[in-house]
C-alpha positions in Angstrom: -53.5 -4.3 -74.6 -51.3 -3.9 -78.0 -48.3 -5.8 -78.1 -47.1 -4.3 -81.7 -45.9 -5.8 -84.8 -42.8 -6.6 -84.1 -43.6 -8.9 -81.1 -46.5 -10.4 -83.1 -44.3 -11.6 -86.1 -42.1 -13.2 -83.8 -44.5 -15.4 -81.9 -45.6 -16.4 -85.5 -42.4 -17.3 -86.3 -42.1 -19.4 -82.6 -45.0 -20.9 -83.6 -44.4 -21.9 -87.2 -40.8 -23.5 -85.7 -42.2 -25.6 -83.2 -45.2 -27.1 -85.5 -42.2 -27.8 -88.4 -39.9 -29.5 -85.6 -39.1 -33.1 -85.6 -40.7 -34.5 -82.6 -38.1 -36.4 -79.8 -37.7 -39.4 -79.6 -40.0 -40.8 -76.8 -41.9 -43.6 -76.2 -45.7 -42.6 -75.3 -48.1 -45.0 -73.8 -51.2 -45.8 -75.6 -54.5 -44.8 -73.8 -57.3 -47.4 -73.5 -60.1 -47.6 -75.2 -63.6 -48.2 -73.7 -66.9 -46.4 -73.8 -68.0 -45.7 -70.5 -71.6 -44.1 -70.3 -74.6 -43.7 -68.5 -77.9 -42.7 -69.3 -79.6 -39.9 -67.8 -83.4 -40.5 -68.0 -85.8 -38.0 -68.1 -89.3 -39.7 -68.0 -91.0 -39.7 -64.6 -88.0 -37.6 -63.5 -86.1 -40.6 -63.2 -82.3 -38.9 -63.4 -82.9 -35.3 -64.4 -84.8 -33.1 -63.2 -85.4 -34.9 -60.0 -89.2 -33.3 -59.8 -90.9 -31.0 -62.6 -90.9 -27.2 -62.1 -87.9 -26.7 -60.5 -86.5 -23.5 -60.7 -84.3 -23.1 -63.9 -81.0 -22.5 -61.1 -81.9 -25.5 -59.8 -82.3 -27.7 -63.2 -79.0 -26.5 -64.0 -77.3 -26.8 -60.4 -78.6 -30.9 -60.5 -77.3 -31.2 -64.6 -74.0 -30.0 -63.8 -73.8 -32.2 -60.8 -74.2 -35.3 -63.0 -72.0 -34.4 -65.3 -69.0 -33.5 -62.7 -70.0 -36.8 -61.2 -69.4 -38.5 -64.5 -66.1 -36.7 -64.8 -65.3 -37.7 -61.5 -65.5 -40.9 -62.3 -63.6 -40.6 -65.5 -66.9 -41.7 -67.8 -66.8 -40.3 -71.2 -70.3 -40.5 -72.1 -73.9 -39.5 -70.9 -76.9 -40.4 -73.0 -79.6 -37.6 -72.4 -83.3 -38.6 -72.6 -84.4 -35.4 -74.8 -87.8 -37.0 -76.0 -89.6 -38.8 -73.6 -93.1 -39.6 -74.9 -93.6 -36.6 -78.3 -92.1 -33.6 -76.7 -88.9 -32.0 -76.2 -86.5 -31.1 -73.5 -84.7 -28.4 -75.6 -86.0 -25.6 -78.2 -88.2 -27.3 -81.1 -90.7 -25.8 -83.5 -92.2 -29.9 -83.7 -93.1 -30.4 -80.2 -93.8 -29.1 -77.0 -92.0 -28.9 -74.3 -92.0 -31.6 -71.9 -93.7 -31.5 -68.8 -90.9 -32.9 -66.9 -88.6 -30.3 -67.3 -91.3 -27.0 -66.4 -94.3 -29.1 -65.1 -96.8 -28.4 -68.1 -96.3 -29.3 -71.3 -95.6 -26.3 -73.6 -94.3 -24.2 -71.2 -90.7 -23.1 -72.0 -88.4 -23.0 -68.8 -88.9 -19.2 -67.0 -86.1 -18.0 -67.3 -85.5 -19.1 -70.5 -82.5 -21.6 -71.5 -81.9 -24.3 -73.8 -81.4 -27.6 -71.9 -79.8 -29.6 -74.9 -77.6 -27.1 -75.7 -76.4 -26.1 -72.2 -75.7 -30.1 -71.4 -73.6 -30.4 -74.7 -71.8 -27.5 -73.8 -70.8 -28.3 -70.5 -70.5 -32.2 -71.0 -67.9 -31.1 -73.7 -66.2 -29.0 -71.1 -65.7 -31.6 -69.0 -64.5 -34.5 -71.8 -67.8 -36.3 -71.9 -69.2 -37.1 -75.0 -73.5 -36.3 -75.4 -75.4 -38.4 -77.2 -79.6 -37.3 -77.6 -81.8 -40.1 -76.8 -85.5 -40.2 -77.9 -88.2 -42.6 -77.6 -89.4 -43.0 -81.7 -93.1 -43.9 -80.9 -94.1 -43.3 -77.2 -96.9 -40.0 -77.3 -97.8 -40.1 -73.9 -96.5 -41.9 -70.2 -99.0 -42.8 -67.8 -97.1 -40.8 -65.4 -97.7 -37.5 -67.2 -100.2 -35.5 -65.1 -100.4 -31.9 -67.0 -103.1 -30.8 -69.3 -101.9 -31.8 -73.1 -100.6 -29.0 -75.2 -102.1 -27.8 -78.4 -98.8 -28.7 -80.1 -98.5 -32.3 -78.9 -99.1 -34.2 -81.9 -102.2 -36.5 -80.1 -103.9 -32.6 -80.8 -102.1 -31.6 -84.4 -102.7 -35.4 -85.6 -104.8 -37.5 -83.5 -105.0 -39.9 -86.8 -101.4 -41.0 -86.2 -101.9 -42.0 -82.3 -103.2 -44.8 -80.8 -104.7 -45.0 -76.8 -103.1 -48.3 -75.9 -103.9 -49.6 -72.2 -102.6 -46.6 -70.1 -100.4 -45.3 -72.9 -100.7 -42.8 -76.2 -98.4 -44.5 -78.9 -97.4 -43.8 -82.6 -98.3 -46.4 -85.1 -95.4 -47.5 -86.2 -97.3 -48.6 -89.5 -98.4 -45.0 -90.6 -95.8 -43.5 -93.3 -96.6 -40.2 -91.2 -95.2 -41.5 -88.3 -91.8 -42.6 -89.4 -91.9 -38.9 -91.3 -92.6 -37.1 -87.9 -90.3 -39.0 -85.7 -87.4 -38.6 -88.3 -87.6 -35.4 -88.5 -87.6 -34.9 -84.9 -84.4 -36.9 -84.8 -82.9 -35.1 -87.9 -83.8 -31.4 -86.4 -81.6 -32.3 -83.3 -78.2 -33.5 -85.7 -78.9 -30.6 -87.7 -78.9 -27.9 -84.3 -76.9 -29.1 -82.3 -73.8 -30.5 -81.9 -74.2 -34.2 -80.1 -72.1 -36.9 -80.5 -74.5 -39.6 -81.1 -78.3 -40.2 -81.5 -79.6 -43.0 -79.4 -83.0 -44.9 -79.3 -83.6 -47.9 -76.7 -85.8 -50.7 -76.8 -89.5 -49.8 -77.4 -90.8 -49.9 -80.7 -93.9 -51.6 -80.7 -94.9 -51.1 -76.9 -94.4 -54.0 -74.6 -97.8 -55.8 -74.3 -101.0 -53.7 -71.9 -103.3 -56.0 -70.7 -107.3 -54.9 -69.5 -109.0 -55.3 -66.0 -109.4 -59.2 -66.4 -105.9 -59.6 -67.2 -106.2 -60.0 -70.8 -103.6 -58.7 -73.1 -104.7 -56.2 -75.1 -103.9 -56.5 -79.1 -102.3 -53.1 -80.5 -104.7 -51.3 -82.3 -103.3 -50.7 -86.1 -106.2 -52.8 -87.8 -107.0 -49.6 -89.9 -103.4 -49.4 -91.5 -103.1 -53.3 -91.6 -106.6 -53.1 -93.7 -105.0 -50.8 -95.9 -101.8 -52.9 -96.6 -103.8 -55.9 -96.7 -106.0 -54.0 -99.9 -102.8 -52.4 -101.6 -102.2 -56.1 -102.3 -99.6 -56.4 -99.3 -98.7 -59.8 -98.7 -96.8 -60.2 -95.7 -98.2 -62.0 -92.6 -99.6 -59.1 -89.8 -96.7 -60.4 -87.5 -94.3 -59.4 -90.3 -95.8 -56.4 -91.8 -95.3 -55.1 -88.3 -91.5 -55.8 -88.2 -91.0 -54.2 -91.8 -92.9 -51.4 -90.2 -89.8 -51.2 -87.5 -87.0 -52.1 -90.0 -87.9 -49.8 -92.1 -87.9 -46.7 -89.6 -84.0 -48.1 -88.3 -82.6 -47.9 -91.9 -83.8 -44.5 -92.6 -82.7 -43.0 -89.4 -79.4 -44.1 -89.9 -79.3 -43.1 -93.2 -80.6 -39.9 -93.0 -78.2 -38.9 -89.7 -75.6 -39.8 -92.1 -76.5 -37.7 -95.0 -76.7 -35.0 -92.3 -73.2 -35.4 -90.2 -71.4 -38.8 -90.7 -69.3 -38.4 -87.6 -72.6 -38.8 -85.5 -72.9 -42.1 -84.0 -76.4 -44.0 -84.4 -76.4 -46.2 -81.3 -79.5 -48.7 -80.4 -80.3 -50.2 -76.9 -82.6 -53.2 -77.6 -84.3 -55.3 -75.3 -81.0 -57.8 -74.5 -82.1 -61.1 -75.4 -83.0 -61.1 -79.3 -85.2 -64.6 -79.2 -84.8 -67.6 -76.6 -82.9 -69.8 -77.9 -80.2 -67.6 -78.8 -78.1 -69.7 -77.7 -79.5 -72.2 -77.1 -79.6 -72.2 -72.7 -81.0 -68.6 -73.0 -84.8 -68.3 -71.6 -87.1 -65.3 -71.5 -88.9 -62.5 -73.2 -89.3 -62.6 -76.9 -88.5 -59.2 -78.3 -88.6 -60.7 -82.0 -92.6 -61.2 -81.4 -93.7 -58.9 -79.0 -91.8 -55.8 -79.8 -91.6 -56.5 -83.5 -87.9 -55.4 -83.1 -85.3 -57.5 -85.4 -82.5 -56.4 -83.5 -80.3 -59.3 -85.3 -81.4 -57.9 -88.5 -80.5 -54.5 -88.0 -76.9 -54.9 -86.6 -75.8 -57.7 -89.8 -77.0 -54.9 -92.2 -74.8 -52.4 -90.3 -77.7 -49.6 -89.5 -76.5 -48.4 -86.3 -72.9 -47.1 -85.1 -73.3 -48.9 -81.7 -75.3 -51.4 -80.0 -76.0 -51.8 -76.6 -78.0 -54.7 -75.2 -79.8 -54.0 -71.9 -78.1 -57.5 -70.3 -79.8 -56.5 -67.3 -78.8 -60.1 -65.7 -76.2 -61.1 -63.5 -73.3 -63.2 -64.8 -74.1 -66.2 -63.1 -77.7 -66.4 -64.2 -77.5 -69.0 -66.3 -80.8 -68.4 -68.5 -80.1 -64.9 -68.8 -76.4 -64.6 -68.4 -74.9 -61.2 -69.4 -71.2 -63.4 -70.3 -73.4 -65.1 -72.7 -75.7 -63.1 -74.0 -72.6 -60.5 -74.5 -71.0 -63.4 -76.4 -73.8 -64.1 -78.7 -74.2 -60.5 -79.4 -70.6 -60.0 -80.7 -70.8 -63.1 -82.4 -73.5 -62.2 -84.6 -71.6 -58.5 -85.3 -70.5 -59.3 -88.7 -69.7 -55.4 -89.9 -67.8 -55.0 -86.4 -70.0 -52.1 -85.5 -69.7 -51.5 -81.7 -70.9 -53.2 -79.2 -71.5 -51.9 -75.6 -73.2 -54.0 -73.3 -76.1 -51.8 -71.0 -75.7 -52.9 -67.0 -78.5 -52.7 -64.5 -76.1 -50.6 -62.4 -79.9 -49.4 -60.7 -80.1 -52.7 -58.9 -77.2 -52.0 -56.5 -78.3 -51.0 -53.4 -81.9 -52.6 -54.1 -84.1 -54.3 -50.9 -82.2 -57.4 -49.3 -82.7 -60.3 -51.5 -83.5 -58.5 -54.7 -80.1 -55.8 -54.9 -76.8 -56.9 -56.4 -73.5 -56.1 -54.6 -71.8 -53.3 -56.3 -69.0 -56.0 -57.3 -71.3 -57.3 -59.7 -71.2 -54.2 -62.3 -66.9 -54.1 -61.5 -67.2 -58.3 -62.8 -69.0 -57.2 -65.7 -67.0 -54.5 -66.6 -64.1 -56.7 -66.5 -66.0 -59.4 -68.0 -66.6 -57.0 -71.3 -63.1 -55.9 -71.0 -62.3 -60.2 -71.5 -64.9 -60.5 -74.7 -62.8 -59.8 -77.9 -65.6 -57.2 -79.9 -67.0 -55.6 -76.9 -65.4 -52.4 -75.8 -67.5 -50.6 -73.3 -70.5 -50.4 -71.1 -73.8 -48.3 -70.7 -75.0 -48.0 -66.9 -79.1 -47.9 -66.3 -79.1 -45.1 -64.8 -77.1 -42.2 -63.2 -79.0 -42.3 -60.1 -77.1 -45.3 -58.6 -74.1 -43.5 -59.4 -75.3 -40.4 -58.0 -76.6 -41.9 -54.6 -73.1 -44.3 -54.6 -75.3 -47.0 -53.7 -72.8 -49.1 -51.4 -69.7 -47.6 -52.5 -70.5 -48.5 -56.0 -69.2 -45.3 -57.4 -65.7 -44.9 -55.2 -65.4 -48.9 -56.1 -65.7 -47.6 -59.3 -63.0 -44.6 -59.5 -60.3 -46.4 -57.2 -60.6 -49.9 -59.6 -61.4 -50.6 -63.0 -62.1 -46.8 -64.1 -59.3 -45.3 -62.2 -57.8 -44.2 -65.4 -59.4 -42.6 -68.3 -60.2 -43.9 -71.8 -61.0 -42.4 -75.0 -64.3 -43.7 -77.0 -63.0 -46.2 -79.5 -62.8 -44.7 -82.9 -65.6 -45.4 -85.4 -63.5 -45.8 -88.8 -66.3 -46.7 -91.3 -67.4 -43.6 -90.8 -64.7 -41.5 -91.5 -60.9 -40.1 -91.2 -59.3 -36.2 -90.7 -55.8 -37.3 -91.4 -54.4 -34.8 -88.4 -50.9 -33.5 -88.4 -48.5 -33.1 -84.8 -49.4 -30.1 -82.9 -46.5 -28.3 -81.9 -45.9 -28.1 -78.0 -44.3 -25.2 -76.0 -43.9 -24.4 -72.7 -44.4 -20.7 -71.6 -42.2 -19.7 -68.3 -44.0 -19.2 -65.4 -43.3 -18.5 -61.9 -41.6 -20.8 -59.0 -44.0 -24.1 -59.2 -45.7 -24.2 -62.0 -45.8 -25.2 -66.2 -48.0 -23.7 -68.8 -48.1 -25.9 -71.8 -49.6 -24.7 -74.7 -49.8 -26.1 -78.4 -51.9 -26.0 -81.9 -52.0 -27.2 -84.8 -51.2 -25.6 -88.7 -54.6 -23.4 -89.6 -57.3 -26.0 -91.7 -57.5 -28.5 -89.0 -60.3 -29.4 -86.6 -60.3 -31.6 -83.2 -62.8 -32.8 -80.9 -60.8 -33.9 -78.3 -57.0 -33.6 -77.1 -54.8 -36.3 -75.6 -52.4 -35.3 -73.5 -50.0 -37.2 -71.9 -47.8 -36.1 -69.2 -44.4 -37.9 -67.5 -43.3 -36.7 -64.3 -40.4 -39.4 -63.0 -41.2 -42.5 -64.6 -45.3 -42.1 -63.9 -47.3 -40.6 -66.9 -50.2 -39.0 -66.1 -53.5 -38.7 -69.0 -55.7 -36.0 -69.4 -59.0 -35.7 -72.0 -59.5 -32.4 -72.7 -61.9 -30.6 -75.3 -60.7 -29.2 -78.9 -60.9 -25.4 -78.1 -58.6 -25.8 -75.0 -54.8 -25.5 -76.2 -53.7 -24.7 -72.8 -53.0 -26.8 -69.6 -51.4 -25.3 -66.3 -49.7 -27.8 -64.2 -48.8 -27.0 -60.4 -45.1 -28.4 -59.4 -46.2 -31.7 -57.3 -43.2 -31.9 -54.9 -43.2 -35.3 -54.5 -42.8 -36.2 -58.4 -41.6 -33.0 -59.4 -41.7 -31.0 -62.6 -43.5 -32.6 -65.8 -40.6 -33.6 -67.9 -42.6 -34.8 -71.1 -45.7 -34.0 -72.5 -47.3 -35.6 -75.7 -50.3 -33.8 -77.3 -52.5 -35.9 -79.8 -55.4 -34.7 -81.7 -58.6 -37.0 -81.9 -60.6 -36.0 -84.7 -64.8 -36.4 -84.6 -64.7 -40.3 -85.5 -62.1 -40.8 -82.8 -58.9 -41.2 -84.9 -55.9 -40.2 -83.3 -53.6 -37.9 -85.1 -49.8 -37.7 -84.8 -48.5 -36.5 -81.5 -46.9 -33.7 -80.9 -43.7 -33.7 -78.3 -42.2 -31.6 -75.7 -39.2 -32.5 -73.4 -37.5 -31.2 -71.0 -34.2 -30.6 -72.6 -32.3 -30.0 -69.4 -33.5 -32.9 -68.7 -34.2 -32.3 -64.9 -36.0 -35.3 -62.8 
């Protein structure tokens, strides 16, 4: 269809005038800033796919159902496990395809598709961030059943892999292990439009036991002796902690050097050490997993911390609220604090499970704690199953309105001007709004606020969307005000462009 030069010029002039016009004087309500995420675990097919080897169309349909439910619940992020055990749920030249996807390690999907690229595109389309979740050291999980592929690291570099109980594990003390896992993470950051990279609580492994129940020590003796022979003075425990420290620091540095807007998140075991604070008892990740999480937080080697606070608020010795307050008190650099909730405990066997209200209360406790700005749910399965009405309770209550992911201003800022907003005449009962920024500006999200009568509605739309069609609501009438704000890749809001019905019609 040819519009002709005069019409094109006229449209350009219209946009030019709209963009430069001063915005009407309208008081626009702020939007809540809160991280609302769920983990989507692929190891042992916990969340997705529901079992290995499903047809590709079934895999896609299951993933779309997860993303649709997340959007319906007004979550704003999903954390997708893409490297469960030195394998990949995406196209990789560094590691083999995961058997949790195709049923056989090293076998690509047929017909071919890239699950991570698909997940990113579909998540963004729904206004959701997509964080890629990696396990940096696990090389084989006991649930693995298929033959190990020739390109798996246990075949290509067996010198880096240790057999530990039921697992294969990369030795964190080996420099080549750090280099390999960092290369895997950086490969994803370079090639995919992820919003974050994420690691959880597996550093040195949780202790395994032999047939007699005796605790097995992690078999890193050769590397430890090399360290001692070279003049190393640290104790073995401190040396192990230093190995993990070095990986975490380097991970943060290399990700920021590649794409500073990609958030780095860590989700450790929820207790730093027993006695921190005084009433807390339980597992000591500092001595057991060799993870000095407080050090990483104080040094700013992450953009968000999501400690797994997997206990009820009223459980005194591991209280969700008390632990959250302590973690916030350690956050001297003001990084994001988004605690993990054990949402899957809802609906478990009588006497073991939680009522759905516990999760609601944990969200409210988080909102009431200065310095904490969101929650992460483990895992998506509980929300998909709507256990004991939990999903309905969230959607009608604490998640009744949308929220933007909190900004990360320490990472950067892109000054976004106000977009021009116009309304295009449509048929009876419909309004079509369009907006755009001057050339040279890029947004990650659009925050669109619309007023009908005395009520404001909020939409969060992907950056490539520049139009919204709305049907007239008989009860509330036509939209009278539209306010559009660009949000940059760091989460910062730009200036707001406003359209207002000049006729002032109700």
